[in-house]
C-alpha positions in Angstrom: 57.0 70.6 182.5 54.6 71.9 184.7 52.2 73.6 182.2 52.1 70.5 180.3 51.3 67.8 183.8 48.6 71.1 184.6 46.9 70.7 180.9 46.6 67.4 181.4 44.0 67.5 184.4 42.0 70.1 181.9 40.7 67.1 180.0 39.6 64.5 182.7 36.1 63.8 183.3 34.6 65.8 186.1 32.5 62.8 188.0 29.7 65.4 187.6 30.7 64.7 183.9 31.2 61.0 184.3 27.2 60.2 185.9 25.5 62.7 182.8 27.4 59.8 181.2 27.1 56.1 182.3 23.8 55.4 181.6 24.4 55.7 178.1 27.7 53.8 178.7 25.9 51.4 180.4 23.3 50.9 177.6 25.6 50.4 175.1 27.3 47.9 176.8 30.4 49.2 177.2 30.3 49.4 181.6 28.5 47.1 183.6 27.9 46.5 187.2 30.2 43.9 189.4 29.4 41.9 192.4 32.2 44.0 193.9 30.8 47.2 193.8 32.5 49.2 191.2 32.1 49.1 187.4 34.0 46.7 184.7 34.3 48.3 181.9 33.4 45.7 178.6 33.9 47.8 176.0 36.6 50.5 175.8 35.0 52.8 173.3 34.5 56.2 174.1 35.3 57.7 177.5 34.0 54.3 178.9 37.2 54.0 180.9 37.2 56.9 181.9 33.9 56.8 183.5 34.3 53.8 185.4 37.6 55.3 187.0 36.4 58.9 188.0 32.7 56.7 189.4 34.9 53.8 191.3 37.1 56.7 193.0 34.4 57.8 194.3 32.3 55.0 195.2 35.4 53.7 196.9 35.3 57.1 199.2 32.1 56.9 200.4 32.5 53.0 200.6 35.2 54.3 202.7 33.0 56.3 204.8 30.7 54.0 205.4 32.6 51.3 206.5 34.9 53.9 208.8 31.4 55.1 210.3 30.2 51.7 210.8 32.9 50.2 212.1 32.3 47.0 209.7 35.2 45.8 207.1 35.6 48.0 203.7 34.9 44.1 201.3 31.5 43.7 202.9 30.2 47.5 202.3 31.5 46.7 198.5 30.3 43.5 198.3 26.7 45.2 199.3 26.4 47.8 197.2 28.2 45.6 194.7 24.3 43.2 195.1 22.5 46.2 195.8 24.0 47.7 191.8 23.1 44.3 190.1 19.5 44.0 191.9 19.0 47.2 190.7 20.6 46.8 187.3 17.5 47.1 184.5 17.1 44.6 181.9 18.9 44.2 179.1 22.2 45.6 180.9 25.2 44.0 181.7 26.3 42.9 185.3 29.2 40.1 185.8 28.1 36.9 187.5 30.6 34.3 188.3 33.3 36.0 186.3 31.5 37.1 183.3 30.2 39.4 181.7 25.4 38.3 181.0 23.0 41.0 180.2 20.2 41.0 182.4 
């Protein structure tokens, strides 16, 4: 049983692999930036969901560190990061606006 559980971890993407796959997933319209500072899945094809999961976990860790180090609420850090990510999103990629996905 442990052997089966351990082998599943080998199939998971590393954070580096997820970061490498992110630009293509965004360009393909599979992932987009959300106002809450996290990636959202638009089309769950390929490994888009796993890419989002890995990157969102890393983002949350960083947001928690920034909030703790600066004595501010996590929600405030997430909101600021979300706005920055949306602002940096190139034309032709997706962002979430008023609860819906739109091509920037």
